[in-house]
C-alpha positions in Angstrom: 99.7 -81.5 30.1 103.3 -80.7 31.1 105.2 -77.8 29.6 109.0 -78.3 29.1 111.1 -76.3 31.5 112.7 -74.3 28.7 109.5 -73.3 27.0 108.4 -69.6 27.0 104.7 -69.7 26.2 102.8 -66.4 25.4 99.4 -65.8 27.0 97.5 -66.9 24.0 99.4 -70.3 24.0 98.4 -70.8 27.6 94.7 -70.1 26.9 94.8 -72.6 24.1 96.6 -75.0 26.4 93.7 -74.8 28.8 91.3 -75.7 26.0 93.5 -78.6 25.1 93.7 -79.7 28.7 89.9 -79.7 28.8 89.8 -82.0 25.7 92.3 -84.3 27.4 90.2 -84.3 30.6 87.2 -85.4 28.6 89.1 -88.2 27.0 90.5 -89.2 30.4 86.9 -89.5 31.8 86.0 -91.8 28.9 89.1 -93.9 29.5 88.8 -94.4 33.2 86.7 -97.2 34.5 84.0 -96.0 36.8 84.3 -97.1 40.4 81.5 -99.4 41.6 78.9 -97.7 43.7 79.5 -100.2 46.6 83.2 -100.2 46.4 84.7 -100.6 49.8 87.0 -97.9 51.2 90.7 -98.6 51.0 93.7 -97.0 52.6 95.7 -97.3 49.4 93.6 -96.8 46.2 96.4 -98.0 44.0 96.2 -101.5 45.6 92.8 -102.1 43.9 92.6 -103.8 40.5 89.9 -101.6 39.0 91.9 -99.8 36.3 91.9 -96.4 37.9 95.0 -94.3 37.8 96.1 -91.9 40.6 99.0 -89.8 39.1 100.0 -88.3 42.5 100.8 -91.9 43.7 103.4 -92.4 41.0 107.1 -91.4 41.3 107.8 -87.7 40.9 110.8 -87.4 38.7 112.9 -84.5 37.4 113.9 -84.5 33.7 117.7 -84.7 33.7 118.3 -82.4 30.8 118.8 -78.8 31.9 116.6 -76.1 30.3 118.2 -74.6 27.2 116.5 -71.3 26.3 118.5 -70.9 23.2 117.4 -74.3 22.0 113.8 -73.6 22.8 114.0 -70.3 20.9 115.2 -72.2 17.8 112.2 -74.6 18.2 109.8 -71.7 18.7 111.0 -70.0 15.5 110.8 -73.1 13.4 107.5 -74.1 14.8 106.1 -70.6 14.1 107.2 -70.9 10.5 105.7 -74.3 9.8 102.5 -74.9 8.0 99.8 -77.2 9.4 100.7 -79.7 6.8 104.4 -79.7 7.9 103.4 -80.1 11.5 101.2 -83.1 10.8 104.0 -84.6 8.7 106.3 -84.6 11.7 104.1 -86.8 13.8 103.6 -89.5 11.2 106.0 -92.4 10.7 106.0 -94.7 7.7 107.7 -98.0 7.0 110.3 -98.3 4.2 108.4 -101.2 2.8 105.4 -98.8 2.1 107.0 -95.4 1.7 109.5 -93.9 -0.7 111.9 -90.9 -0.5 109.5 -89.2 -2.9 106.7 -89.6 -0.4 108.8 -88.0 2.3 109.7 -85.2 0.0 106.0 -84.6 -0.8 104.4 -85.1 2.6 107.3 -83.8 4.7 107.1 -86.8 7.1 109.3 -86.6 10.2 110.3 -90.2 10.5 110.6 -93.6 8.8 111.2 -97.1 10.2 112.3 -100.4 9.0 110.0 -103.1 10.5 111.1 -106.6 11.4 110.9 -107.8 7.8 111.4 -104.5 5.9 114.6 -104.2 4.1 116.2 -102.2 1.2 114.9 -103.7 -2.0 112.9 -106.2 -0.1 116.0 -108.3 0.5 116.4 -109.7 4.0 120.1 -110.0 3.4 120.6 -106.6 1.8 124.2 -105.4 2.0 125.2 -102.7 4.5 125.9 -100.3 1.6 122.2 -100.7 0.5 121.0 -99.7 3.9 123.2 -96.6 3.9 122.2 -95.6 0.4 118.6 -95.7 1.4 119.3 -93.7 4.5 120.9 -91.0 2.3 117.9 -91.0 -0.1 115.4 -90.4 2.7 117.5 -87.8 4.3 118.0 -85.9 1.0 114.2 -86.0 0.4 113.5 -84.5 3.9 116.0 -81.7 3.3 115.0 -80.9 -0.2 113.2 -77.5 -0.3 113.0 -77.2 -4.1 109.2 -77.8 -3.9 108.7 -75.6 -0.9 108.6 -76.6 2.7 111.2 -76.6 5.5 114.4 -78.6 5.7 113.7 -80.8 8.7 115.9 -84.0 8.9 114.0 -87.3 8.9 114.9 -89.7 11.7 115.1 -93.5 11.0 114.1 -95.9 13.7 114.9 -99.6 13.6 114.6 -102.6 15.9 118.1 -103.1 17.1 117.0 -105.9 19.4 120.3 -107.7 20.2 122.8 -105.6 18.3 122.1 -104.1 14.9 120.5 -107.4 14.1 118.9 -106.4 10.8 122.1 -106.0 8.9 124.3 -108.8 7.6 127.6 -109.0 9.3 126.7 -107.1 12.4 127.6 -108.3 15.9 124.8 -110.4 17.4 124.6 -110.3 21.1 122.5 -112.7 23.3 118.9 -111.7 23.6 117.8 -109.9 26.7 116.8 -113.0 28.5 120.4 -114.1 28.5 121.8 -110.7 29.2 119.7 -110.5 32.4 121.4 -113.7 33.6 124.8 -112.0 33.5 123.8 -109.6 36.2 126.5 -107.3 34.7 125.1 -103.8 33.9 128.5 -102.5 32.8 128.7 -105.2 30.2 125.3 -104.1 29.0 126.5 -100.5 28.8 129.3 -101.7 26.5 126.8 -103.6 24.4 124.8 -100.5 24.0 127.8 -98.5 22.8 128.7 -101.2 20.2 125.1 -101.4 19.0 125.1 -97.6 18.5 128.3 -97.6 16.6 127.1 -100.4 14.2 123.7 -98.7 13.8 125.3 -95.4 12.9 127.6 -97.0 10.4 124.6 -98.2 8.4 122.9 -94.7 8.4 120.3 -94.9 11.2 120.0 -92.7 14.3 117.3 -94.3 16.4 117.1 -97.8 18.0 113.8 -99.2 19.1 115.4 -100.4 22.3 115.8 -101.3 25.1 112.7 -103.4 26.0 112.2 -102.8 29.7 109.2 -105.1 30.1 109.1 -107.2 33.3 107.6 -110.5 32.1 105.6 -112.2 34.8 104.4 -115.1 32.6 106.9 -116.7 30.2 104.1 -118.1 28.0 104.4 -114.6 26.4 106.1 -114.8 23.0 108.1 -111.7 23.8 109.4 -112.9 27.2 112.9 -113.2 25.8 112.9 -109.5 25.2 112.8 -108.9 28.9 115.9 -108.9 31.1 114.2 -110.5 34.0 111.0 -111.1 36.0 112.6 -109.0 38.7 111.9 -105.3 38.4 115.2 -104.3 40.2 117.3 -106.2 37.6 115.3 -104.5 34.8 115.7 -101.0 36.4 119.5 -101.5 36.6 119.8 -102.8 33.1 117.5 -100.1 31.6 119.8 -97.2 32.7 122.9 -99.1 31.5 121.5 -99.7 28.1 120.1 -96.2 27.7 123.4 -94.7 28.6 125.2 -97.2 26.4 123.2 -96.2 23.4 122.7 -92.5 24.0 125.6 -91.6 26.2 125.4 -90.0 29.6 123.5 -86.8 30.0 126.0 -83.9 30.3 128.8 -85.9 28.6 130.3 -84.4 25.5 129.2 -87.3 23.3 125.6 -87.4 24.6 123.4 -88.0 21.5 126.6 -87.5 19.5 127.7 -88.9 16.2 128.7 -92.2 17.8 125.4 -92.6 19.7 121.7 -93.3 18.8 118.5 -92.2 20.3 116.6 -94.9 22.3 113.0 -95.9 22.4 112.3 -97.5 25.7 109.4 -99.9 25.3 106.6 -100.8 25.6 104.8 -98.4 27.9 103.4 -100.0 30.0 102.4 -103.4 31.4 103.2 -105.5 28.3 104.9 -108.1 30.5 101.9 -108.4 32.8 99.0 -109.4 30.5 96.6 -112.1 31.7 97.8 -115.5 30.5 101.0 -113.9 29.1 99.0 -113.0 26.0 100.8 -110.7 23.6 98.8 -107.4 23.1 96.5 -108.7 25.8 94.9 -107.0 28.9 96.9 -106.2 32.0 94.5 -106.5 34.9 96.9 -106.0 37.8 96.5 -103.3 40.4 97.8 -99.8 39.8 100.4 -100.4 42.5 101.8 -103.5 40.7 101.7 -101.6 37.4 103.7 -98.8 39.0 106.1 -100.8 41.1 106.8 -103.7 38.9 106.1 -102.8 35.3 107.3 -99.2 35.4 110.6 -99.9 37.1 112.7 -99.6 33.9 111.0 -96.4 32.8 111.8 -94.6 36.0 115.6 -95.2 35.6 115.5 -94.7 31.8 113.8 -91.3 32.2 116.4 -90.4 34.8 119.1 -91.4 32.3 117.6 -89.1 29.7 115.8 -91.5 27.4 114.5 -89.4 24.4 111.7 -91.6 23.3 109.2 -94.1 24.8 107.1 -96.5 22.7 103.5 -97.0 23.7 102.5 -100.7 24.1 99.9 -102.8 22.3 98.4 -104.0 25.6 95.5 -102.7 27.5 95.2 -101.8 31.1 91.8 -103.1 32.4 90.4 -102.8 28.9 91.8 -99.5 27.8 94.3 -99.6 25.1 97.6 -98.0 26.0 97.7 -96.1 22.7 94.6 -94.2 23.9 95.3 -94.1 27.6 95.5 -90.4 28.5 95.9 -90.9 32.3 99.0 -93.0 31.8 100.5 -91.4 28.7 100.0 -87.8 29.6 99.1 -87.5 33.3 101.6 -90.1 34.5 104.4 -90.3 32.0 104.7 -86.7 30.8 103.2 -85.1 33.9 104.2 -86.9 37.1 107.3 -88.6 35.7 108.4 -85.4 33.8 109.3 -87.3 30.6 110.6 -84.6 28.3 111.1 -86.7 25.1 108.3 -87.9 22.8 106.0 -90.9 22.7 106.0 -93.0 19.6 103.4 -95.7 18.8 103.9 -99.3 17.9 103.0 -100.9 14.6 99.4 -99.5 13.8 98.7 -99.8 17.6 96.5 -96.7 17.3 94.2 -98.6 15.1 93.2 -100.9 18.0 91.6 -98.0 20.0 87.8 -98.3 19.9 86.5 -95.9 17.3 89.8 -95.7 15.4 91.2 -97.4 12.4 94.7 -97.8 11.2 94.4 -94.7 9.0 92.2 -92.5 11.1 92.8 -91.9 14.8 93.1 -88.4 16.2 92.2 -89.8 19.6 95.7 -91.3 20.0 97.3 -87.9 19.7 94.8 -86.3 22.1 95.6 -89.1 24.6 99.3 -88.2 24.5 101.0 -90.0 21.6 103.4 -87.7 19.7 104.3 -89.9 16.7 102.1 -92.5 15.2 103.8 -95.6 13.8 101.7 -96.0 10.7 103.9 -98.3 8.6 101.5 -99.1 5.8 98.7 -96.6 6.8 100.8 -93.4 6.9 99.1 -91.7 4.0 95.6 -92.2 5.5 96.8 -91.1 8.9 98.4 -88.0 7.5 95.2 -87.0 5.7 92.8 -87.7 8.5 95.1 -86.1 11.1 95.4 -83.0 9.0 91.6 -82.9 8.8 91.4 -83.3 12.5 93.8 -80.5 13.1 91.8 -78.2 10.8 88.5 -78.9 12.4 89.7 -78.8 16.0 89.3 -82.5 16.8 93.0 -82.5 17.4 93.7 -79.2 19.3 96.5 -77.2 17.8 98.2 -76.9 21.2 98.4 -80.7 21.4 99.8 -80.9 17.9 102.3 -78.2 18.6 103.4 -80.0 21.8 103.9 -83.2 19.9 105.9 -81.5 17.1 108.0 -79.5 19.7 109.0 -82.7 21.4 110.1 -84.3 18.2 112.0 -81.3 17.0 113.7 -81.0 20.4 115.2 -84.4 20.0 116.4 -83.6 16.4 118.0 -80.5 17.6 119.6 -82.3 20.6 121.1 -84.8 18.2 122.4 -81.9 16.1 120.7 -83.4 13.0 119.9 -80.0 11.6 123.6 -79.3 11.3 124.6 -82.8 10.2 125.3 -83.9 6.6 123.7 -86.9 5.0 124.2 -90.2 6.8 127.0 -91.5 4.6 129.0 -88.3 5.3 128.7 -88.4 9.1 131.5 -89.5 11.4 130.7 -93.2 11.2 128.7 -93.4 8.0 130.0 -96.2 5.8 132.5 -97.5 8.3 131.4 -101.1 7.7 134.5 -102.5 9.3 132.7 -101.7 12.6 130.1 -104.4 11.7 131.3 -107.5 13.6 134.6 -106.0 14.4 136.9 -108.3 16.4 136.7 -106.2 19.6 132.9 -106.1 19.3 132.6 -109.8 18.9 134.9 -110.3 21.9 132.3 -108.4 24.0 129.5 -110.6 22.6 131.5 -113.7 23.4 132.0 -112.5 26.9 128.2 -111.9 27.2 127.6 -115.5 26.1 130.0 -116.9 28.7 128.5 -114.9 31.5 124.9 -115.6 30.5 125.1 -119.4 30.6 123.3 -121.0 33.6 124.3 -124.4 34.9 121.4 -126.3 36.4 122.9 -129.8 36.7 126.4 -131.2 36.8 126.1 -134.8 38.0 129.3 -136.2 39.2 131.2 -133.1 38.0 131.1 -134.2 34.3 131.8 -130.6 33.4 134.2 -129.0 32.5 135.2 -131.3 29.7 138.7 -132.2 28.8 139.7 -131.2 25.2 142.1 -134.2 24.7 139.2 -136.7 24.1 136.6 -137.6 21.6 133.7 -135.2 21.8 130.5 -135.8 19.8 128.4 -132.7 19.2 124.8 -133.6 18.3 121.3 -132.0 18.1 119.7 -129.7 15.6 120.9 -126.6 17.5 124.6 -127.5 17.3 125.4 -126.0 13.9 122.3 -123.9 13.5 122.8 -120.2 13.4 119.2 -119.4 12.8 118.2 -121.3 16.0 121.0 -119.8 18.0 120.2 -116.2 17.1 116.4 -116.5 17.5 113.8 -114.0 16.4 114.4 -110.4 15.3 117.5 -111.5 13.3 117.6 -110.4 9.7 113.9 -111.1 9.6 111.0 -110.5 11.9 110.6 -114.1 13.0 114.3 -114.8 12.6 113.5 -117.6 10.1 114.5 -118.1 6.4 118.2 -117.4 6.9 121.2 -119.5 5.9 124.7 -119.8 7.3 126.2 -117.5 4.7 124.1 -114.7 6.2 126.3 -114.7 9.3 129.9 -114.0 8.1 131.0 -112.6 11.5 129.7 -115.4 13.8 130.4 -118.9 15.1 127.9 -121.7 15.8 128.3 -123.7 19.0 129.7 -126.6 17.0 132.3 -124.4 15.3 133.4 -123.1 18.7 133.7 -126.5 20.3 135.4 -128.0 17.3 138.2 -125.4 17.4 138.7 -125.7 21.1 138.9 -129.5 21.0 141.3 -129.5 18.1 143.5 -127.0 20.0 143.5 -129.4 23.0 144.6 -132.4 21.0 141.2 -134.1 20.9 138.8 -135.0 18.2 135.4 -133.5 17.6 132.6 -135.0 15.5 129.4 -133.4 14.4 126.4 -135.7 14.0 123.1 -133.9 14.3 121.2 -137.1 14.7 123.7 -138.6 17.2 124.8 -141.4 14.9 128.5 -141.3 15.4 131.3 -143.0 13.4 133.6 -143.6 16.4 132.2 -143.9 19.9 132.9 -140.7 21.7 134.1 -140.2 25.3 131.4 -137.6 25.8 128.5 -136.0 23.9 127.2 -132.4 23.8 123.6 -132.3 22.7 122.4 -128.8 21.6 118.7 -128.4 21.1 115.9 -125.9 21.8 113.1 -123.7 20.6 112.7 -122.7 17.0 112.9 -118.9 16.3 109.8 -116.8 16.9 108.9 -113.2 17.6 105.9 -111.5 19.3 102.6 -113.3 19.2 103.8 -116.2 17.1 105.8 -117.2 20.2 102.8 -117.2 22.6 102.3 -120.7 24.1 99.4 -122.2 26.1 101.7 -123.9 28.6 105.4 -124.6 29.3 105.8 -127.8 27.4 108.8 -127.9 25.2 108.2 -129.0 21.6 104.9 -130.7 22.6 104.2 -134.0 20.8 107.8 -134.3 19.6 110.3 -136.1 21.9 113.1 -136.5 19.4 115.6 -134.4 21.5 114.8 -136.4 24.6 115.1 -139.7 22.7 118.5 -138.5 21.3 119.8 -137.9 24.8 118.5 -141.2 26.1 119.9 -143.1 23.2 123.4 -141.7 23.7 123.1 -142.4 27.5 122.1 -146.0 26.7 125.3 -146.3 24.7 127.2 -145.5 27.9 128.2 -142.0 26.8 128.0 -139.1 29.3 125.7 -136.4 27.9 125.9 -132.6 28.4 122.6 -131.0 27.3 122.8 -127.4 26.1 119.3 -125.9 25.8 118.7 -122.9 23.4 115.6 -121.1 24.6 113.9 -117.8 24.9 112.4 -118.7 28.3 112.4 -121.4 31.0 110.3 -124.4 30.1 109.4 -127.6 31.7 112.4 -129.8 31.1 112.4 -132.4 33.9 112.7 -135.4 31.6 115.6 -133.9 29.7 117.3 -132.8 32.9 116.9 -136.3 34.3 118.3 -137.9 31.1 121.4 -135.8 30.8 124.5 -135.7 33.1 124.7 -132.0 32.8 122.1 -129.4 31.8 123.0 -125.9 30.7 120.5 -123.1 29.8 122.2 -121.2 27.0 119.2 -119.0 26.2 119.4 -117.4 22.8 123.2 -116.7 22.7 123.4 -114.9 19.4 126.3 -115.1 17.1 129.2 -116.1 19.4 128.7 -119.8 19.9 132.4 -120.1 20.9 131.4 -118.5 24.2 129.6 -121.7 25.0 132.7 -123.7 24.3 134.8 -121.3 26.5 132.8 -122.5 29.6 132.0 -126.1 28.8 135.6 -127.0 27.9 138.8 -126.9 29.9 141.8 -125.1 28.4 144.3 -127.1 26.4 146.5 -127.4 29.5 143.7 -128.9 31.5 142.9 -125.8 33.6 139.5 -124.2 33.8 139.4 -121.1 31.6 135.9 -119.8 32.4 133.5 -120.8 35.2 129.7 -120.5 35.0 128.6 -117.0 36.2 125.0 -116.9 35.0 122.1 -116.7 37.4 118.5 -117.3 36.5 116.8 -114.0 35.7 113.5 -116.0 35.4 112.4 -118.7 37.8 112.4 -122.2 36.3 109.1 -124.1 36.4 108.5 -127.3 38.4 105.7 -128.3 35.9 104.2 -127.2 32.6 101.4 -125.2 34.3 103.1 -122.9 36.7 104.0 -120.1 34.3 103.0 -116.9 36.1 105.4 -115.5 38.7 102.7 -113.2 40.2 100.2 -115.9 40.8 99.5 -117.4 44.3 101.2 -120.7 44.8 104.0 -120.1 42.4 106.6 -122.8 43.3 109.5 -122.9 40.9 111.9 -125.8 40.6 114.8 -123.4 40.5 114.2 -120.0 42.0 115.2 -116.6 40.5 118.9 -116.2 41.1 119.8 -119.9 41.0 122.9 -121.0 39.0 125.7 -123.4 39.8 129.4 -122.9 39.5 132.1 -125.6 39.2 132.8 -125.2 42.9 129.2 -126.3 43.7 127.8 -129.8 44.1 126.0 -130.2 40.8 124.3 -133.5 41.7 120.5 -133.5 41.3 118.0 -136.1 42.5 115.6 -137.4 39.8 112.8 -135.0 39.1 109.1 -135.9 38.7 108.2 -136.4 35.1 104.5 -135.6 35.2 104.0 -132.3 33.3 100.5 -131.8 34.6 99.2 -131.4 31.0 96.5 -133.8 29.7 95.0 -134.3 26.3 96.6 -133.1 23.0 100.1 -131.9 23.5 100.7 -129.7 20.6 102.2 -126.2 19.9 100.1 -123.1 20.3 97.6 -122.6 17.5 97.2 -126.3 16.7 93.5 -127.2 17.1 93.5 -130.7 15.8 96.4 -133.2 15.3 97.2 -136.8 15.7 93.5 -137.6 16.1 93.0 -135.3 19.1 91.5 -131.9 19.7 93.3 -129.2 21.8 91.9 -128.6 25.3 88.7 -126.5 25.2 87.7 -127.6 21.7 84.9 -129.9 20.6 83.9 -131.5 17.2 80.3 -131.2 16.1 78.3 -132.5 13.2 75.3 -130.1 12.4 72.3 -130.9 10.2 70.2 -128.6 8.0 68.1 -127.6 11.0 71.2 -126.7 13.1 70.7 -129.7 15.3 74.2 -130.8 16.5 75.8 -134.1 17.5 79.0 -133.8 19.5 81.6 -136.3 18.3 83.3 -138.0 21.2 84.1 -141.3 19.5 84.3 -142.4 15.9 82.6 -143.5 13.8 79.7 -141.1 14.3 77.0 -139.7 12.1 73.9 -137.4 12.0 70.6 -139.1 12.4 69.6 -138.4 8.8 73.0 -139.7 7.5 73.7 -136.4 5.7 77.2 -136.4 7.3 79.3 -139.1 8.8 82.8 -139.2 10.3 85.3 -142.1 10.5 88.9 -142.5 11.4 91.6 -142.8 8.7 95.4 -143.0 8.7 97.7 -140.3 7.5 101.1 -140.3 9.2 100.1 -142.8 11.9 97.2 -145.0 12.8 93.8 -143.2 12.9 95.4 -139.8 13.2 93.0 -138.2 10.7 89.2 -138.0 10.2 87.2 -138.6 7.0 84.0 -136.6 6.6 81.5 -137.8 4.2 78.5 -135.7 3.1 75.8 -137.7 1.4 74.3 -134.7 -0.5 70.8 -135.6 0.7 70.7 -132.2 2.4 73.1 -129.6 3.7 75.2 -130.4 6.7 78.4 -129.1 8.4 81.2 -130.1 10.7 82.5 -127.5 13.2 85.4 -127.2 15.6 83.9 -125.3 18.5 85.9 -123.5 21.2 85.0 -122.6 24.8 86.3 -120.1 25.7 86.3 -118.5 22.3 89.6 -118.0 20.5 91.1 -114.5 20.4 92.8 -114.2 17.0 93.0 -110.4 16.5 96.9 -110.4 16.5 97.1 -113.4 14.2 94.7 -111.8 11.8 96.6 -108.5 11.8 99.8 -110.5 11.3 98.5 -112.1 8.0 98.3 -115.6 9.3 96.2 -118.4 7.9 94.0 -121.3 9.1 95.9 -124.2 7.5 94.1 -127.4 6.9 96.1 -130.5 6.2 93.6 -132.5 4.1 93.0 -135.0 1.3 90.2 -134.1 -1.1 88.8 -137.6 -1.7 85.6 -136.5 -3.6 84.9 -133.0 -4.6 81.5 -132.3 -6.2 81.3 -130.8 -9.7 78.5 -128.5 -8.6 76.8 -127.5 -5.4 78.1 -125.5 -2.4 81.2 -126.4 -0.4 82.2 -123.6 1.9 84.1 -122.7 5.1 83.3 -120.2 7.8 84.4 -119.2 11.3 82.3 -117.8 14.2 79.2 -116.0 12.9 80.8 -115.1 9.6 79.4 -115.7 6.2 80.5 -118.9 4.3 83.6 -118.5 2.0 83.3 -120.6 -1.2 85.7 -123.5 -1.0 84.7 -125.9 -3.8 87.0 -124.5 -6.6 90.0 -124.4 -4.3 89.4 -128.0 -3.3 89.0 -129.0 -6.9 92.3 -127.5 -7.8 94.1 -129.7 -5.3 95.5 -133.1 -6.3 92.7 -135.5 -5.8 93.3 -138.3 -3.3 96.6 -136.8 -2.1 97.5 -135.2 1.3 98.2 -131.5 0.9 97.6 -128.1 2.7 95.1 -125.4 2.1 95.3 -122.1 3.8 92.4 -119.7 4.6 93.6 -116.2 5.5 92.2 -115.1 8.8 91.5 -111.8 7.2 89.0 -113.6 5.0 87.1 -114.7 8.0 87.2 -111.2 9.4 86.0 -109.7 6.2 83.2 -112.2 6.1 81.8 -110.9 9.4 83.5 -113.2 11.9 84.5 -111.7 15.2 88.2 -112.7 15.3 88.4 -111.3 18.8 86.1 -114.0 20.1 85.7 -117.0 17.7 83.4 -119.6 19.3 83.8 -121.7 16.1 87.3 -122.0 14.8 86.2 -123.4 11.5 82.9 -124.8 10.1 82.9 -126.8 6.8 79.6 -126.8 4.9 78.4 -128.8 1.9 75.0 -129.5 0.3 76.5 -132.0 -2.2 78.1 -135.3 -2.1 81.6 -134.6 -0.7 84.4 -136.5 1.0 87.3 -134.8 2.8 89.9 -136.3 5.1 91.6 -133.9 7.5 94.6 -134.7 9.7 95.5 -131.3 11.1 93.9 -127.9 11.7 96.2 -125.1 12.8 97.2 -121.4 12.6 100.1 -121.1 10.2 102.2 -118.8 8.0 101.8 -118.4 4.2 104.8 -120.7 3.7 102.9 -123.6 5.3 100.1 -123.7 2.8 100.4 -125.3 -0.7 97.4 -123.4 -1.8 95.8 -120.3 -0.3 92.1 -119.5 -0.7 91.6 -116.4 -2.7 89.3 -114.1 -0.8 88.5 -111.0 -2.8 86.4 -109.5 0.0 89.3 -109.5 2.4 91.0 -106.2 3.3 
């Protein structure tokens, strides 16, 4: 355990520290994977991939903030006066969706957060004034001593992912995947400064940013939160963003009224999980973990980052929220991190032996503040009990509180008035200010990467007819992506973005200024034949695990965008394709079909930045050339997703990007993706009459004898269950299952390897069945189960659906978990049972959100 340079510990504190260190050492021994008895000797122990950690092999850093004895004395005095209850309150963070100012007043909590879909009054589009009023209310509660207790200001953390993207009207910058393509750290520094100003205006002091993951597999749903697959780029950008948000150490405005505290995230290895799986296991060597995935933390610490967020992922099976060797021995010890470590959303609950509301082990391992959004009260009570009985050593508790208080003192929050009365409080004119938007527009221009420019079709003249097509052309939701006003970035409307331009709006203004005519036709069906078409298309918004994909196919099973490009080309119209995406995907067919292909990433709110580069100025000159260079290598096929795998052979390497001076001609690319079988988005198990790879359909009789269905029709030997093909949206794209009722039988979708649905379960997702209840029995048992879980009654839910009509029924994954199914390893995705005469037709089985189900199964046993 490291002691801050400014601390002055009496002898008794040191003795207690030794006891705490012993407890930490015990935890470390439990966390470390034992070395095999026959392990070969190696010159560099960090080169092995066994999960061991050697702190002395990590970079030895110096905390950049000079020791301040006067500050430490203030902390000592406050800490000595605090009750155990007050200390525990400081290390618990609750979400505004589950906590009130009165709760803060009663429990003296040290921090609150606004999660991705948590907003004042539950309104995703709450006005800036509502955010500020709520900030005032929580601050006033924390400073109220009328009921006893110390006045310790609460700090409010929020995911400012690409600007203050939670608040209507704020400037929306490109997501990090695009910013990395700019290769412009000074631009990033300015973006950090603006984000801090707009965050302070709405009452918050703490940004959960920057993300310094180094994604090595873009199948990861958070890949767009990373600046690059290259650790050097991430390291350069980390220091720029930290200094932009917090200011420079030693500068007069460091952590001042126009700055916010950062939370560098997610420590560590979140971008290196096997298969790019969110919250998965990072099984790389210690050397790769240190040299690749820690690159941004080194520079961020040297820049004075005041907070680091622990990651959901594991390192060789040990969850980071409980990884003492990395949290304490490496981060706080070897790397001399002097700030505090905050957890991620109930991440502590994933540690073996812990639950969301009971986990002293996470604090013993080195976490200083638990993010317990909806479990804060339980965590407070169990942590208090642990502190009283010694499970959580008082020295470890005091160290955590000291680190949190130090940041609050450094930010001068003890001397500050309520948020609305601070220097920037209520200055809502800063939100989307013209000078801020100009920086965002510059970022868009510099982030665009040109991959093809056949015959020099770009830049386009503005004195001609320009058709703008595609569902991304006038679509702010698609353009801004996830973490925008809502967690997944969905459910918004154009009016929610008053200080922003879509790509269509930017092009239309530029063409009009140049004397041309612009027409918007999303479907490409123009009124007057254009001279050129710009087709804007791309990924739908997503965040975190909902964005995980099994391969690099774009919009699998739906070729509408490709068909649109080809149709316009067939009409003799040159086509410029603008691809909105959070990651490189296999786009060979679209690149072949278009005359020019531009990766626009997730550009945020300034669509006019795209027009600035695609179009010439009104006088015919080039206003802005392409500057963007790939921050992630572009795949040759849909299978080559992992940068760190042998044989990685990208189509366009890291750093590639054309300018107008380059020869942009490209020979036709091969159009074999390498993917066979059902081509469907992640989480789709059955669709269009096909099963996803690794799945099988089985009919099971009452004696558990199974028949694997490879062709239809098929039936059990006793005819208790039969399956035939039927039509739903296309020929034979669905299956009809008919139970005779002679004896019980079931149909199951089996998976090998098993499905890992822990994240989806925690995220309140459903198994959504698109079905038609053809015949539902009036009595008897009809049920659904998953894995080895107990059956969930289904008959009443089916009977409530319109008979003979296609509809959707959702079964919450939490219901399966509550029934005993192991959602971490489901060998059976779903099993439908019946012992009565029943007929069901099913056309699709997939993981989905609540909004995708017309009816949701009521599962009273679910937590």
